[in-house]
C-alpha positions in Angstrom: -119.0 -75.7 -132.4 -118.1 -72.0 -132.0 -117.2 -71.0 -128.5 -119.5 -68.2 -127.2 -118.7 -65.5 -124.7 -120.7 -67.2 -121.9 -118.7 -70.4 -122.6 -115.4 -68.5 -122.3 -116.6 -67.0 -119.0 -117.5 -70.4 -117.7 -114.1 -71.7 -118.6 -112.4 -68.8 -116.8 -114.5 -69.4 -113.7 -113.6 -73.1 -113.7 -109.9 -72.2 -114.0 -110.1 -69.5 -111.3 -111.9 -71.8 -108.8 -109.3 -74.5 -109.2 -106.5 -72.0 -108.7 -107.9 -70.6 -105.5 -108.6 -74.0 -104.1 -105.0 -75.0 -104.5 -103.8 -71.6 -103.1 -106.0 -72.0 -100.0 -104.4 -75.4 -99.4 -100.9 -74.1 -99.9 -101.5 -71.1 -97.7 -103.0 -73.2 -94.9 -100.3 -75.8 -94.9 -97.6 -73.0 -95.0 -99.2 -71.4 -91.9 -99.1 -74.7 -89.9 -95.6 -75.6 -91.2 -94.4 -72.2 -90.1 -95.3 -72.9 -86.5 -94.0 -76.5 -86.6 -90.6 -75.4 -87.8 -90.4 -72.7 -85.1 -91.3 -75.3 -82.5 -88.4 -77.4 -83.7 -86.1 -74.4 -83.3 -87.5 -73.8 -79.8 -86.6 -77.4 -78.8 -83.0 -76.9 -80.0 -82.9 -73.6 -78.2 -84.0 -75.4 -75.0 -81.4 -78.2 -75.4 -78.5 -75.7 -76.0 -79.6 -72.1 -75.2 -77.1 -69.7 -76.7 -75.8 -66.7 -74.7 -77.8 -63.5 -75.2 -74.8 -61.2 -74.6 -71.1 -61.3 -74.9 -69.1 -61.8 -78.1 -66.5 -64.1 -76.7 -69.0 -66.2 -74.8 -71.2 -66.5 -77.9 -68.3 -67.5 -80.3 -66.9 -70.0 -77.8 -70.4 -71.5 -77.3 -70.9 -71.9 -81.1 -67.5 -73.6 -81.4 -68.7 -76.2 -78.9 -72.2 -76.5 -80.3 -71.7 -75.8 -84.0 -74.1 -78.3 -85.5 -77.1 -77.7 -83.2 -76.6 -73.9 -83.3 -76.5 -73.9 -87.1 -79.6 -76.1 -87.3 -81.4 -73.8 -84.9 -80.6 -70.7 -86.9 -81.8 -72.3 -90.1 -85.1 -73.2 -88.3 -85.6 -69.7 -87.1 -84.8 -68.1 -90.4 -86.2 -70.5 -93.1 -89.9 -70.4 -92.0 -90.2 -66.6 -92.4 -91.0 -66.9 -96.1 -94.0 -69.2 -95.4 -96.3 -66.4 -94.1 -96.0 -64.7 -97.5 -97.9 -67.7 -99.0 -100.4 -67.6 -96.1 -101.1 -63.8 -96.6 -101.5 -64.3 -100.3 -104.2 -66.9 -99.7 -105.8 -64.6 -97.2 -106.0 -61.9 -99.8 -108.0 -64.1 -102.1 -110.2 -65.3 -99.2 -110.9 -61.8 -97.9 -111.1 -59.9 -101.3 -114.8 -60.7 -102.0 -115.8 -58.8 -98.8 -113.4 -55.9 -98.9 -110.9 -55.8 -101.7 -109.2 -52.6 -100.6 -108.6 -53.7 -97.0 -107.5 -57.2 -98.3 -104.9 -55.6 -100.6 -103.6 -53.3 -97.8 -103.3 -56.4 -95.5 -101.4 -58.6 -97.9 -99.1 -55.7 -98.8 -98.3 -54.6 -95.2 -98.1 -58.1 -93.7 -96.5 -59.9 -96.7 -93.8 -57.3 -97.3 -93.1 -57.1 -93.5 -92.6 -60.9 -93.2 -90.7 -61.1 -96.5 -88.2 -58.5 -95.5 -87.7 -59.7 -92.0 -84.7 -61.8 -93.1 -83.0 -58.9 -94.9 -81.1 -58.4 -91.6 -78.6 -61.3 -91.0 -80.2 -62.1 -87.6 -82.8 -64.5 -86.3 -83.7 -62.9 -83.0 -81.7 -65.7 -81.3 -78.5 -65.4 -83.2 -77.2 -65.5 -86.7 -75.6 -67.8 -89.2 -72.9 -65.1 -89.7 -71.8 -65.9 -86.1 -70.9 -69.4 -87.2 -68.3 -68.1 -89.6 -67.0 -65.6 -87.0 -66.7 -68.5 -84.5 -64.6 -70.5 -86.9 -62.4 -67.5 -87.5 -62.2 -66.8 -83.8 -61.0 -70.3 -83.0 -58.4 -70.2 -85.8 -57.1 -66.8 -84.9 -53.4 -66.8 -84.0 -53.4 -63.8 -81.7 -55.4 -62.0 -79.0 -55.8 -58.9 -81.2 -57.3 -61.0 -84.0 -59.7 -62.7 -81.6 -60.7 -59.2 -80.3 -61.7 -58.2 -83.8 -64.0 -61.2 -84.3 -65.5 -60.9 -80.8 -66.3 -57.2 -81.4 -68.0 -58.1 -84.7 -70.0 -60.7 -82.9 -71.1 -58.2 -80.3 -72.4 -55.9 -83.1 -74.5 -58.8 -84.5 -75.8 -59.7 -81.0 -76.8 -56.1 -80.4 -78.7 -56.2 -83.7 -80.6 -59.3 -82.4 -81.7 -57.4 -79.3 -82.7 -54.2 -81.2 -86.5 -53.8 -82.0 -87.0 -53.6 -85.7 -89.5 -51.5 -87.8 -90.2 -54.7 -89.9 -91.3 -56.5 -86.7 -93.8 -53.7 -86.1 -94.9 -53.8 -89.7 -95.5 -57.5 -89.5 -97.6 -57.2 -86.4 -99.7 -54.3 -87.9 -100.3 -56.5 -91.0 -101.6 -59.3 -88.8 -103.9 -56.9 -87.0 -105.3 -55.5 -90.3 -105.8 -58.9 -91.8 -107.6 -60.1 -88.7 -109.8 -57.0 -88.8 -110.9 -58.0 -92.3 -111.4 -61.6 -91.2 -114.0 -60.6 -88.6 -116.4 -59.5 -91.4 -115.5 -62.4 -93.8 -116.5 -66.0 -94.4 -113.5 -67.1 -92.2 -114.0 -67.8 -88.5 -114.7 -64.6 -86.6 -112.9 -65.9 -83.5 -109.7 -66.3 -85.4 -110.1 -62.7 -86.5 -110.3 -61.5 -82.9 -107.4 -63.6 -81.9 -105.3 -62.0 -84.7 -106.4 -58.5 -83.6 -105.2 -59.2 -80.1 -102.0 -60.8 -81.4 -101.3 -57.8 -83.6 -101.8 -55.2 -80.9 -99.7 -57.2 -78.4 -97.0 -57.6 -81.2 -96.8 -53.9 -81.9 -96.5 -53.0 -78.2 -93.9 -55.8 -77.6 -91.8 -54.6 -80.5 -91.7 -50.9 -79.4 -91.2 -51.7 -75.7 -88.9 -54.7 -76.0 -86.6 -53.3 -73.3 -89.2 -52.1 -70.8 -91.7 -55.0 -71.2 -89.7 -58.1 -72.3 -92.3 -60.5 -71.1 -94.7 -59.3 -73.8 -92.4 -60.9 -76.5 -93.2 -64.3 -75.1 -96.9 -63.5 -75.0 -96.8 -62.2 -78.6 -95.0 -65.4 -79.7 -97.6 -67.7 -78.3 -100.5 -65.6 -79.7 -98.8 -65.4 -83.0 -98.3 -69.2 -83.3 -101.9 -69.8 -82.1 -103.2 -67.4 -84.8 -101.1 -69.0 -87.6 -102.3 -72.5 -86.7 -105.9 -71.2 -86.6 -105.6 -69.5 -89.9 -104.0 -72.5 -91.4 -106.9 -74.7 -90.3 -109.4 -72.1 -91.6 -107.8 -71.9 -95.0 -107.6 -75.7 -95.4 -111.3 -76.0 -94.4 -112.1 -73.2 -97.0 -110.2 -75.2 -99.6 -112.3 -78.2 -98.9 -115.5 -76.2 -99.2 -114.3 -74.7 -102.5 -115.5 -76.8 -105.5 -112.8 -78.7 -107.4 -114.5 -78.0 -110.7 -116.1 -74.8 -111.8 -119.5 -74.4 -113.4 -119.9 -76.1 -116.8 -116.7 -78.2 -116.4 -118.6 -81.5 -116.1 -120.9 -81.0 -119.1 -118.2 -79.6 -121.4 -119.7 -76.1 -121.8 -116.2 -74.6 -121.2 -115.1 -76.0 -124.6 -116.0 -75.4 -128.1 
């Protein structure tokens, strides 16, 4: 039998629906895993909190707690790629209501989160400091140790410096959440994201004057990601596994 144009359209619809269903699951799981890995990093940080200042103090701390410090840095850094998958799924979920805003959201937020790890810092340290600590311990003179401790202080200062990418990420969350308010996704999650995004922007630009906002932003951010993850998984469950015409064979010829 010859395949008609309508048959081809049905086949494309079937394939598209299946693809989006999988993407919603992946984006939702990525959002929840993002928070879970950060919580693991927070536990390690509580067990062995690294110094926030001082090159010598930091390098000596790492030499005494090398394994736990390295694991903590990996857990701070590794999850930052996961929000890219979440925002990609959000784009597909939000596009039917406002394609332009959905595209802006995924571009701003996705690029912001993807580029966060361009800098060799995690906000609570850096894996680079592990190598510096090894070199510092093995240094044979005070002048050599001074070189390594100075390099460590530069990296520590970078950790404590507000970044444009952090602002960009918060703006992306606020934009995505604004689009969510008028979509099929839960409106309450959208409002939560708007609040988180606004608090995030303020906390990034006023990190020195209002340091307490960083903790508030972190809690709101994690709550938003978990809520978005649950919403995307529920959306995946509501999305048909098979497109129209798949069961009766109309997608074939």
